[in-house]
C-alpha positions in Angstrom: 102.7 82.6 104.7 103.2 84.9 101.6 105.8 84.3 99.2 107.3 87.1 97.2 109.8 87.7 94.7 111.8 91.1 93.9 111.8 92.2 90.2 113.1 95.4 88.4 110.7 97.2 86.3 110.6 100.1 84.8 106.8 101.0 85.7 104.8 100.0 88.9 102.9 96.8 88.1 99.4 97.4 87.3 100.2 100.7 85.4 100.5 101.0 81.9 103.2 103.3 81.0 107.0 102.5 81.7 109.2 105.2 82.2 112.6 103.2 80.9 115.1 105.8 82.4 113.6 105.2 86.0 113.6 100.8 87.1 113.0 100.6 90.5 112.1 97.0 92.7 108.9 96.0 93.2 107.5 92.9 95.3 105.5 90.5 93.2 103.3 88.1 95.4 104.0 84.0 94.1 101.1 81.8 94.4 101.9 79.1 96.8 99.3 76.8 95.6 95.7 77.0 93.3 92.9 75.9 95.2 90.2 74.5 93.3 86.4 74.7 94.4 86.8 71.3 95.5 89.8 71.5 97.5 88.1 75.3 98.6 84.7 73.6 99.7 87.0 70.4 101.6 88.8 73.1 103.3 85.8 74.8 104.8 84.4 71.5 105.9 87.6 70.6 107.7 86.7 73.7 109.7 84.3 72.1 112.4 81.5 72.4 109.8 78.5 70.7 110.2 77.9 70.6 106.5 79.7 68.2 104.2 82.1 69.2 101.4 79.0 68.1 98.8 76.7 70.7 100.5 79.2 73.5 100.6 80.1 73.0 97.3 76.3 72.8 96.4 76.0 76.3 98.3 78.9 78.0 96.7 77.8 77.0 93.1 74.0 78.3 93.5 75.8 81.3 95.2 77.9 82.2 92.1 74.8 81.5 89.6 72.3 83.8 91.6 75.3 86.3 92.1 75.4 86.4 88.2 72.0 86.6 87.6 71.8 89.7 90.3 74.6 91.7 88.7 72.9 91.0 84.9 69.8 92.7 86.9 72.2 95.5 87.5 72.1 95.1 91.1 75.4 95.4 93.8 75.1 92.4 96.2 76.5 92.7 99.3 77.8 89.6 101.3 79.0 91.4 104.3 82.4 90.8 105.8 82.9 89.4 102.2 82.5 92.5 100.4 80.3 93.8 97.5 79.9 92.7 94.2 79.0 95.2 91.2 79.5 96.0 87.5 81.4 98.5 85.5 81.3 99.2 82.2 84.0 99.6 79.3 83.1 101.4 77.0 84.5 103.5 73.9 83.7 107.0 73.8 81.3 109.1 71.7 81.4 112.8 70.6 78.1 113.5 71.7 75.7 111.9 74.2 73.5 111.5 71.3 75.9 109.3 69.5 76.3 107.3 72.4 74.3 104.1 72.7 74.4 100.2 73.9 77.2 99.4 70.9 79.7 101.5 73.0 79.8 99.2 75.8 82.5 96.8 75.1 83.0 95.0 78.1 81.0 94.2 81.7 83.4 93.7 84.0 83.0 92.6 87.3 84.3 94.2 90.5 84.9 93.2 93.8 84.9 96.0 96.8 86.2 94.4 100.0 84.5 94.1 103.2 86.0 94.9 107.0 87.8 91.6 107.0 89.4 91.6 103.6 90.3 95.7 103.6 94.1 95.4 104.4 95.7 92.1 105.2 98.7 93.8 105.6 99.1 93.7 109.3 98.2 90.2 109.7 100.3 89.1 106.7 103.8 87.4 107.3 106.3 87.3 104.2 108.8 85.1 102.9 111.4 86.1 100.1 111.7 83.5 97.0 113.1 83.2 93.7 111.2 84.5 90.8 109.7 82.0 88.7 111.9 83.1 85.9 114.9 82.4 88.2 113.8 79.0 89.6 113.0 78.0 86.0 116.5 78.8 84.5 118.3 76.9 87.4 116.2 74.0 86.8 116.8 74.0 83.0 120.8 74.5 84.0 120.6 71.6 86.2 118.9 69.3 83.2 121.7 70.4 81.5 124.5 70.0 83.1 126.0 66.5 83.3 127.6 66.8 86.3 126.6 69.2 89.9 129.7 70.5 91.0 130.2 69.5 94.7 128.4 66.1 93.9 130.9 64.5 92.2 
């Protein structure tokens, strides 16, 4: 189940330019739980894996190191249905090709192109509307700062 909340914005999420005159309602995914590497490895191991959580963690840890090494070597790494990883450069522009050099490269960003199993999860997803984190936080503050809650007297 994917939890989401609704927020009103002057621009579509992920875009930079806001249009103050036109606001729209957008859905925002709410993270249910953060699985760290140990928890994720335990989850994998719980699926009738012949490998222990520790063995899975070792393979994934080594895979990360090897993926990093291959990306720094300028390679694209395809992991089948998981997808492909590659680098993309963020650069500042130069007036001419002669003026452009490695100093113009500001960042090396890792990109992921989803494989077949991750192209679009929409057809399998189920959704649950929940309050926005800000609304929940404000409600909790109100409860903390109220001597008596109505209806519980």
